[in-house]
C-alpha positions in Angstrom: -22.0 29.5 13.0 -23.1 32.6 15.0 -20.4 35.4 15.2 -18.1 35.4 18.2 -19.1 37.8 21.0 -15.9 39.3 22.4 -17.2 42.3 24.5 -20.1 43.2 26.7 -20.5 46.9 26.3 -23.7 47.0 28.4 -24.6 44.7 31.3 -27.7 43.5 29.4 -25.5 42.3 26.6 -24.9 39.1 28.6 -28.2 38.1 27.1 -26.5 37.6 23.8 -24.3 34.9 25.3 -27.2 33.3 27.0 -29.1 33.2 23.7 -26.1 31.6 22.0 -26.0 28.9 24.6 -29.8 28.3 24.4 -29.5 28.0 20.6 -26.6 25.6 20.8 -28.4 23.4 23.4 -31.5 23.4 21.2 -29.5 22.1 18.2 -28.2 19.3 20.4 -31.8 18.5 21.4 -32.8 18.4 17.7 -30.0 16.0 16.9 -31.0 13.8 19.8 -34.5 13.6 18.4 -33.2 12.9 14.9 -30.8 10.1 16.0 -33.1 8.1 18.2 -32.4 4.3 17.8 -35.4 2.4 16.5 -36.6 -0.2 19.0 -34.8 1.6 21.9 -36.2 4.0 24.4 -36.3 7.8 24.8 -33.8 7.9 27.6 -30.9 9.4 25.5 -33.2 12.1 24.2 -34.6 12.9 27.6 -31.1 13.5 29.0 -30.3 16.1 26.3 -33.8 17.6 26.3 -34.0 18.2 30.1 -30.6 19.9 30.1 -31.9 22.4 27.6 -35.4 22.6 29.2 -34.0 23.3 32.6 -31.9 26.2 31.4 -34.5 27.6 29.1 -37.2 27.4 31.8 -35.0 29.2 34.3 -34.1 31.9 31.7 -37.7 32.5 30.7 -39.0 32.6 34.2 -36.3 35.0 35.3 -37.0 37.3 32.3 -40.6 37.2 33.1 -40.0 38.1 36.8 -37.0 40.5 36.7 -36.9 42.0 33.2 -40.4 42.3 31.6 -42.0 44.3 34.4 -39.3 47.0 34.0 -39.6 47.4 30.3 -41.3 50.6 29.0 -45.0 50.1 28.3 -45.1 49.6 24.5 -46.6 47.2 22.0 -43.2 45.4 21.5 -42.9 44.9 25.2 -46.4 43.3 25.4 -45.7 41.2 22.3 -42.5 40.0 24.0 -44.4 39.0 27.1 -46.8 37.0 25.0 -43.9 35.3 23.3 -42.5 34.2 26.7 -45.8 32.7 27.6 -46.1 30.7 24.4 -42.6 29.4 24.7 -43.2 28.2 28.3 -46.5 26.6 27.3 -44.8 24.8 24.5 -42.1 23.6 26.8 -44.6 22.3 29.3 -46.6 20.5 26.6 -43.5 18.7 25.3 -42.6 17.7 28.8 -46.1 16.3 29.4 -46.0 14.4 26.1 -42.7 12.8 27.1 -44.1 11.7 30.5 -47.6 10.7 29.4 -47.1 9.2 25.9 -43.6 8.7 24.6 -41.9 7.8 27.9 -43.8 4.6 28.1 -43.2 3.4 24.5 -40.3 2.1 22.5 -39.0 4.2 19.6 -40.7 3.4 16.3 -40.6 5.6 13.1 -44.0 7.2 13.9 -43.1 8.2 17.5 -39.7 9.5 16.3 -41.4 11.6 13.7 -43.9 13.0 16.1 -41.3 13.9 18.7 -39.1 15.6 16.0 -42.1 17.6 14.9 -42.9 18.8 18.4 -39.2 19.7 19.0 -39.0 21.6 15.8 -42.2 23.5 16.5 -40.8 24.6 19.9 -37.4 25.5 18.4 -39.1 27.8 15.9 -41.1 29.6 18.7 -37.8 30.0 20.6 -35.9 31.3 17.6 -38.6 33.9 16.9 -38.6 35.1 20.5 -34.8 35.3 20.8 -34.5 37.2 17.5 -37.2 39.7 18.5 -35.4 40.3 21.8 -32.1 41.0 20.1 -33.7 43.3 17.5 -36.2 45.2 19.7 -36.0 44.5 23.4 -32.2 44.6 24.1 -31.8 48.0 22.3 -34.7 49.3 24.3 -33.1 48.2 27.6 -29.7 49.7 26.6 -31.2 53.0 25.8 -33.9 53.4 28.5 -32.8 51.4 31.6 -29.9 52.5 33.9 -26.7 50.5 34.1 -27.3 49.6 37.8 -30.7 48.2 36.9 -29.2 46.3 34.0 -26.6 44.8 36.4 -29.4 43.5 38.6 -31.1 41.9 35.6 -27.9 40.3 34.5 -27.2 39.0 38.1 -30.6 37.3 38.2 -30.1 35.8 34.8 -26.7 34.3 35.7 -27.2 33.3 39.4 -30.0 31.1 40.6 -30.2 32.1 44.3 -32.7 29.3 45.0 -30.4 26.5 43.9 -27.8 24.6 45.9 -25.2 25.7 43.4 -26.3 29.3 42.4 -23.7 29.4 39.6 -25.0 26.4 37.6 -26.5 28.7 34.9 -23.1 30.3 34.4 -21.4 26.9 34.1 -24.1 25.8 31.6 -23.7 28.9 29.5 -19.9 28.5 29.4 -20.2 25.0 27.9 -21.5 26.5 24.7 -19.1 29.4 24.3 -15.7 29.8 22.7 -12.7 30.5 24.9 -12.8 34.2 24.0 -16.5 34.4 24.9 -16.0 32.5 28.2 -13.3 35.0 29.1 -15.6 37.9 28.3 -18.3 36.3 30.5 -15.9 35.6 33.3 -14.6 39.1 33.4 -18.2 40.4 33.4 -19.2 38.0 36.3 -16.4 39.5 38.5 -18.6 42.6 38.8 -20.8 40.6 41.2 -19.8 39.8 44.7 -20.9 36.2 44.5 -18.9 33.8 46.6 -20.1 30.7 44.7 -18.5 31.9 41.5 -15.1 30.6 40.5 -13.2 32.3 37.7 -10.9 29.4 37.1 -13.8 26.9 36.6 -15.5 29.1 34.1 -12.2 29.4 32.0 -11.6 25.6 32.1 -10.6 24.5 28.6 -12.5 21.2 29.0 -15.8 22.9 28.3 -14.8 23.5 24.7 -16.0 20.0 23.8 -19.6 20.8 24.3 -19.2 24.0 22.2 -17.6 22.1 19.3 -20.3 19.4 19.4 -23.1 21.9 19.5 -22.0 23.6 16.3 -22.2 20.5 14.1 -25.3 20.2 11.9 -26.8 17.7 9.6 -26.3 18.3 5.9 -27.7 16.7 2.8 -30.7 14.6 2.0 -32.0 11.6 4.0 -31.7 8.1 2.5 -35.0 6.4 2.1 -34.5 2.7 1.7 -36.7 0.2 0.0 -36.2 -3.5 -0.8 -38.8 -3.7 -3.5 -36.9 -5.1 -6.4 -39.9 -7.1 -7.8 -43.6 -7.0 -7.5 -45.4 -10.1 -6.2 -48.6 -8.0 -6.5 -48.9 -5.1 -9.0 -50.2 -2.8 -6.2 -46.8 -3.1 -4.6 -45.6 -0.4 -6.9 -46.9 1.8 -4.1 -43.7 1.2 -2.2 -41.7 2.9 -5.0 -44.2 5.8 -5.2 -43.9 6.2 -1.4 -40.2 6.1 -1.6 -40.1 8.9 -4.2 -42.6 11.0 -2.2 -40.4 10.7 0.9 -37.3 11.6 -1.0 -39.0 14.6 -2.5 -40.2 15.6 1.0 -36.7 15.4 2.5 -35.2 17.3 -0.5 -37.8 20.1 -0.1 -37.3 20.2 3.7 -33.5 20.5 3.3 -33.9 23.3 0.8 -36.3 25.2 3.1 -33.8 24.9 6.0 -30.9 26.1 4.0 -32.5 29.0 2.1 -29.9 31.8 1.8 -30.9 35.1 3.5 -31.6 37.8 1.0 -32.2 35.5 -2.0 -35.5 34.6 -3.6 -37.5 31.5 -3.1 -37.4 30.1 -6.7 -35.1 27.1 -6.1 -37.3 26.1 -3.1 -40.5 26.6 -5.1 -39.2 24.4 -7.9 -38.6 21.5 -5.4 -41.8 22.2 -3.4 -44.1 22.3 -6.5 -42.6 19.0 -7.9 -43.3 17.3 -4.6 -46.8 18.7 -4.2 -47.8 18.0 -7.8 -46.9 14.3 -7.3 -48.4 14.1 -3.8 -51.7 15.7 -4.8 -52.0 13.5 -8.0 -51.2 10.4 -6.0 -53.9 11.2 -3.3 -56.5 12.1 -5.9 -56.0 8.9 -7.9 -56.2 6.8 -4.8 -59.4 8.5 -3.8 -61.0 7.9 -7.2 -59.6 4.6 -8.3 -58.3 2.7 -5.3 -60.0 3.1 -1.9 -63.6 3.2 -3.4 -63.0 -0.5 -4.2 -63.1 -1.0 -0.4 -66.6 0.4 0.4 -66.9 -1.3 3.8 -63.4 -0.6 5.0 -63.0 1.9 7.9 -59.3 2.0 7.1 -60.1 3.1 3.5 -62.3 6.0 4.8 -59.5 7.0 7.2 -57.1 6.9 4.3 -59.3 9.4 2.4 -59.6 11.6 5.5 -55.8 11.6 5.8 -55.6 12.9 2.2 -57.9 15.8 3.1 -55.6 16.7 6.1 -52.6 16.6 3.8 -54.3 19.0 1.4 -55.0 21.4 4.3 -51.3 21.4 5.1 -50.4 22.0 1.5 -52.9 24.9 1.4 -51.4 26.4 4.5 -47.9 26.5 2.9 -49.3 27.9 -0.4 -51.1 30.6 1.5 -48.0 31.5 3.4 -46.0 31.6 0.2 -48.6 34.0 -1.3 -48.3 36.2 1.8 -44.6 36.6 1.6 -44.8 36.9 -2.2 -41.5 37.9 -3.9 -39.9 39.2 -0.7 -36.2 38.3 -0.2 -35.7 35.5 2.3 -35.3 36.5 6.0 -34.4 34.3 9.0 -38.0 34.5 10.2 -39.6 33.5 6.8 -37.1 30.7 6.5 -37.8 29.3 9.9 -41.6 29.5 9.5 -41.5 28.0 6.0 -39.2 25.2 7.3 -41.6 24.5 10.2 -44.6 24.2 7.9 -42.7 21.9 5.5 -41.5 19.7 8.4 -45.2 19.4 9.6 -46.3 18.4 6.1 -43.5 15.9 5.7 -44.3 14.2 9.0 -48.0 14.0 8.2 -47.2 12.5 4.8 -44.8 9.9 6.1 -47.2 8.9 8.9 -49.9 8.5 6.2 -47.7 6.5 3.8 -46.7 4.1 6.7 -50.4 3.6 7.5 -51.2 2.8 3.8 -48.5 0.1 3.8 -49.6 -1.4 7.1 -53.4 -1.4 6.5 -54.5 -0.6 2.9 -52.0 -2.5 0.8 -52.6 -5.9 2.6 -56.4 -5.5 2.0 -55.9 -4.7 -1.7 -53.6 -7.7 -2.2 -56.1 -10.0 -0.6 -59.3 -8.7 -2.1 -58.3 -7.4 -5.6 -57.4 -9.5 -8.6 -54.2 -8.9 -10.5 -56.2 -7.4 -13.3 -57.9 -5.0 -10.9 -54.6 -4.1 -9.3 -53.1 -3.4 -12.8 -55.9 -1.0 -13.5 -55.2 0.9 -10.2 -51.5 1.0 -11.1 -52.3 2.4 -14.5 -54.1 5.3 -12.9 -51.4 5.8 -10.3 -48.7 6.0 -13.0 -50.4 7.6 -16.0 -52.2 10.9 -15.9 -55.4 10.6 -17.9 -56.0 14.4 -17.9 -52.6 15.3 -19.4 -51.9 15.4 -23.2 -50.7 12.1 -24.6 -47.1 13.2 -24.8 -47.2 14.3 -21.1 -49.3 11.5 -19.6 -46.3 9.6 -18.3 -44.9 12.5 -16.3 -45.5 10.5 -13.1 -43.2 7.8 -14.4 -40.6 10.3 -15.3 -40.8 11.8 -11.8 -40.7 8.4 -10.2 -37.7 7.1 -12.0 -35.3 9.9 -10.9 -35.1 8.7 -7.3 -35.0 4.9 -7.9 -32.0 2.6 -8.1 -31.2 0.7 -11.3 -32.7 -2.5 -9.9 -35.9 -0.7 -9.0 -36.1 0.9 -12.4 -35.8 -2.5 -14.0 -38.6 -3.9 -11.8 -40.7 -0.8 -12.7 -40.1 -1.3 -16.4 -41.3 -4.9 -16.2 -44.5 -3.7 -14.5 -45.2 -0.9 -16.9 -44.8 -3.2 -19.8 -47.9 -5.0 -18.5 -49.8 -1.8 -18.5 -49.9 -1.8 -22.3 -52.7 -4.3 -22.1 -54.7 -2.2 -19.6 -57.0 0.6 -20.7 -55.7 3.4 -18.3 -58.9 5.3 -18.7 -61.1 2.6 -17.2 -62.5 3.3 -13.8 
């Protein structure tokens, strides 16, 4: 939880309270995207999203109009200006997506994943910008801009003079502050001769509910369910492989999000490398031994193209890890690494879902059991590894299965003893 802000020593320090409210509202938006009900609509998300978007858009436009022009000319100032443009563009793109695409559909896993990915990308841009402002821009304003000018900036940030209720931004900020912070904000707001402002409404204890709700976060790994307890077709083992890949992805994503500042990346790297080793091997075996059996299938060619896109995502993360090297974790590197892992996880889960919907039915229908067993042997046994290590995929797979699923897998692998795993 962010530290409590008890005093505003400079008028521009009100920005720290605004940032706290923006971050809290962003967390609520993220939770709304995560908890969409399958088969429902996006109305519940839109209600939360537009509350955040309205405040964020007002704040960004006000900064752009009343603060950025008065900053000393410097590279940090120009960089900050670019950051505001990127954030507003991202916000507009997400709004357009909701209106043009998602708003007309029901919630299915794919649309929920895509929405969550867009929200997280925008939250990372926002977090980078707010952090830069607090580290670079606010100290610049405190040192180089007079107090009366800072007061004018703060007034514009808090009161929307074009709205029917000019104090709506103040009320919105207060919903996400502690009682002590609301009192500091209320005392500061009395410096303005603004008739629309009511001190008693700002100190109303009922707003504490929103603050408490906004500070809760999701912890732990996601459950990935499967009902595959037996295999009517040998190729159905893919459901278990997909389950394990999804669990590994969620595990890695959670570790990226909760990296501790100042520590090294080794625990994350261990999880990431385990996931990527399994994902890359799985994709390679499919491209060599599975989809080539479907030479006339457009779905098979798209499946192979999806593997190439996943490999590009993996290379982006690996390149970023090389760039940061052995540096201790910072809030910025954690955010960016988390964002890249989220993007890979979403692309992977979209791809796995497509395989189950399009590729597996074709293989069941057009491949004999013997042919399927040969595919399974290649998916589960690594022909390039030494004999004592060739079953590493099976060892990796077993760790995230239930007892019933392990029993089903054992029955299937017993049948592989009759299959030459090195046959094409």
